[in-house]
Structure formats: C-alpha cells, structure tokens
C-alpha positions in Angstrom: 0.4 0.1 0.1 2.1 3.0 -0.8 1.3 6.6 -0.8 -0.7 8.4 -3.1 0.9 10.6 -5.5 1.8 14.3 -4.4 1.9 16.6 -6.4 6.0 18.0 -6.5 5.8 21.8 -7.4 8.0 21.5 -10.3 5.3 21.5 -12.9 3.4 24.0 -14.5 2.0 26.3 -12.5 -1.8 28.0 -13.2 -1.7 30.4 -16.1 -1.8 34.3 -15.3 -4.5 36.3 -17.6 -3.2 37.6 -20.3 -5.0 39.9 -21.8 -4.4 41.1 -25.9 -6.3 44.0 -27.0 -8.8 42.2 -28.9 -10.0 40.6 -25.5 -10.1 44.7 -24.5 -12.0 45.4 -27.2 -14.4 42.7 -26.4 -15.3 44.0 -23.4 -14.9 47.5 -24.0 -17.3 46.3 -26.3 -19.4 44.3 -24.0 -19.9 46.8 -21.6 -20.6 50.0 -24.4 -23.6 47.4 -24.6 -24.4 47.2 -21.2 -24.9 50.5 -21.3 -26.6 51.5 -24.5 -29.0 48.4 -23.3 -30.0 50.1 -20.2 -30.6 53.0 -21.8 -33.3 51.7 -23.9 -35.0 49.9 -21.3 -35.6 52.9 -19.7 -36.9 54.9 -22.9 -41.0 54.5 -23.5 -40.7 53.9 -26.9 -42.0 50.1 -27.1 -39.6 49.3 -30.1 -36.2 50.1 -27.7 -37.8 48.6 -24.2 -38.5 45.7 -25.2 -37.8 44.3 -28.6 -34.0 46.5 -28.9 -32.7 46.5 -25.6 -32.8 42.6 -24.2 -31.2 41.9 -27.6 -28.4 44.5 -26.4 -28.3 42.9 -22.8 -27.6 39.0 -23.7 -25.7 40.4 -26.4 -22.9 41.7 -23.5 -23.8 39.6 -21.4 -24.1 36.2 -23.4 -21.3 36.3 -26.1 -18.7 40.0 -25.6 -18.1 39.8 -21.9 -18.0 36.1 -22.2 -15.5 36.0 -24.9 -13.5 38.4 -24.0 -12.7 36.6 -20.5 -11.5 33.8 -22.3 -10.6 34.8 -25.6 
C-alpha cells in the first residue's frame, strides 16, 4: 500500500491571465452594449425597451463579455 502520488510543485503552475488587445476590445464593446441596452430600456418607445434593449443586453452579457474573458 503505497502513499498516493503528491504534486511536487515542479510542474507548470496556474497560468496568469494575459489579456491582448482583442480581449480589451471585446470587453469594451460589451460595456458599451450594456450601457446602451440599459439606456434603451429606460426609453418610453416600445420598440426600444421591449425588443432592442434585451437583444443588446443578452449580446453583451452572453456573448461579448465571455468572449473577452476567454479569448
């Protein structure tokens, strides 16, 4: 019955996040879409507040921000 294998610490450690220009562009675009989406949500126009605003917010939160973090 040997002891379980233990990590020696000599292998590669956790990788630090290295953001490139593309990451910052995607994250910045996400922030712009979020601000625009919430501004459209506050308008009284039914087209802006019920159609455009949710599309902008979903696009930012579900597409651009995750892409900016993992790309």
